[in-house]
N, C-alpha and C positions, 0 to 999 in steps of 0.2 A: 692849660689849653682843654677846651672838651672834646670828647672823641666820641664819634657815632659807633653803638653797639652793634656790634655784627649782627648781619641778617642771619636768623635762625634755618638750616637749614629742611625744610619739609619731608616729613618722612610719615607713613604710616604703616601699621600691620593690620590686619583685618582678617580674622575667622570665619572662615564659613563652616557649617554641619550640611554633609551632604547626606542624605538617607539611603543607607547601604543599598546599592541596587539600581542607582539612580542610575540612566541612561542604557542598562541592560535588556534589549531588546526580547532576548531568550527567558527573562525571569529566572533564569538560574541563582545567579546572586541573592535576589533575593526573596527565593522559597528557601534556597540553602538557609539564609540567616532567619528568619522565620524558625525554621524546624531547630536553628541552634539555640536560638532566646527560647523558644515554647519549652527544651529540656532544661536549658539551666536555670530558667525563671522556676521549673518543677523543683530541680534540686535544690536551689535557695530558697524555695517555699515565698514567691513574692510572686506580683504580679508582671506579665510581660511589659516589656516596654520597647520602643521604637530604635532601630540601630543607628546609629549614623559614623559617618565615616568625615574627617576632618581633614582640612589644608589652609593654607595661609596665603595673602597676597601679601606681598612687601613692597612699599614704596618709598628711594631714600635718594631725596635730590630730584633727579630727572629720569633715574632709572627704575623699571617696575619688574619686577619678579613674582611669578607664580611658585609655591613648594608644595611638594605633595608624595606618597609614595602610588605607585601602580606597577602592573604587568610591563614586562616590558615589551612586550607586544600590543599592547593597549594601543598606543598610537604611531601612525607611520612616519609623523614628520622627523627627517633627520635630525634638525637640530629642536630638540627638544629640553635640553638644559641637563640630562642625565650624568651626576656626577659619581655615581657609587650603584653597586648592585648586589644585592644577595638572594639566598635559596628560598623556595617557597614550600616546606610541610617537612620536609627532611634535606639536611643538607647535600647528601651525595644525587639530590634531584636535580641541582642545583645547576648542572651538569646541561641541563634543556633550557632551552632558552623560554620552556613555555613555563619552567618551574621556577622563574626569575622573578624577583620585582627588581625597579631601580628608584632613587631616590631623586627626583628632578628637582631641578633652580632652573628654572626657566625665564631666560629674560624677556620681555613683552609676552609673557604665554599665556595661557588660558590652564581655566579650570571647568573639564567639562563638566559638561552639565550642570554647570552654576547657576541655570537658573530653577531648577530642583532645589535649590537650595533651603535649609529651615530658620526664619530668624537670622538671615544673613545677609551683607554682612557684618557680623559685629568687633568694631574698632577695640582692638585687645591695646593699643600704645600706638603715639604720636611721637616718640621720643626719637630723634634721630640718634643716639648711641645703640639704644636697644634695637631700632633697624638692622644698624650694623651688626652689631652684635649676633643676630638671628643667624644673619647672611655667612657670618665666617665660619658658625659652627655646622652649617650644613654637610659638608665634605666628615666632616667628623664625626659621625653619627656611627652607633654602633650596627652594623647593617648584620644581626642575628638572622636565623631564620625564621620565617615569616609563619606566624601558629604555633610557635614554640615559645618555651618558656627557658629557653638555654641561659638567659643571664639570670635566672633566681631571683625573679620581679615577682612572682606570686601569680603572673597572667601571663594569654601569650603576646610575642611580639606582632605588631603590623603596622599599620598607617597612623594610626592615632597614636602610636608609641612614637613617632616621628615628630607628632606637633607640640604634644604634650614636652617632650624633650627638650626641643629647642626653644619654646615659650619660657620653662623652668631654668633650665642652664643658663638664659638669657636675662634672668632677674626679676621674670612677671608673677604676680600675684596670683597663684593657682588655683589658691581657696576662690575667687572670684570667677574664676572661667568654668563654665557647664555646658554642657549639651541643653540641646531645649526641653519645654518642658515633655515629662514622661517619655524624655530618652535617656539612651546611653552609649559609651564609647568603647566597648572592648579594647582593652591594650593601653589605654588611657593612662589608668593606675603605671602600668609598667612604666612606662616614660616618665613618670615623675619618680618610681623609685631608684630608677637608674639615674636619673639625671642628679637625686639629691647625695648617691653615694659619689661620684662622680665630682660631686664639690664638694666632698665632705674631704680634710684636709690629709693630708699625709702623715703616716704615725711617726715619720722621721722627716718632716718636715717644720720649718721654725717658723715662728713671726703668726700674726692674728687671724684664725679660721675665718674662710671665707660664707658666707652667710648662704643659707641651704633655701630651696622654694618652698613656698608655703603648702602645704598638701592638705590643712585642715579641710573638713568638710568631703574629703573623698575615700572611699573606702579603700581599703587592701585591695581589693579585687579589680575593680572595674568606678568610673567616674559615671555618675548616675543622675540625674535629677528627676525627682519627683513633681 
């Protein structure tokens, strides 16, 4: 007897690259970012790059989620899908809400200032298994101190670390994912390093090792596109 194939669950994972400071009417974030990049470029003896902040939109069946890291005080919407929080700058400063970030998995949510995104959205995957895996991982993200390297990944931990960690942990080809031309995503490499560490089999575990994410083409300090 012939059987009809089961319909494939519609799914997508879209990556957004937002210019650092998008939507900041005070220009404080953008200005500080430019100063930071100018100093970093001088220390590393390279040209300056445009800085980007990454976010995801994940669809699985009829459900749609936006995923990103942002200040806890950034949006007043009470139902914004915050699943975890972490400190900013110094761990003890996290006692004050003005020095805390949150990780959002916002059902039917928005990515603020998505209209300013560059070369976006980029379709990363249409695999429902990977989309489901990304969603299942969000709550497990390590909430280390923003702007520090507590996890000894060689780079500061921030919003780009979240997106890189989620995509790497869910088995995406990370060598094919990079910021727009002449752009840089500080914190991206930190997410890759920690994801690879998480996927590395324990020395006490038996069985076949799980494959780690591809990190070829990414420097030890940051993701950069020439």
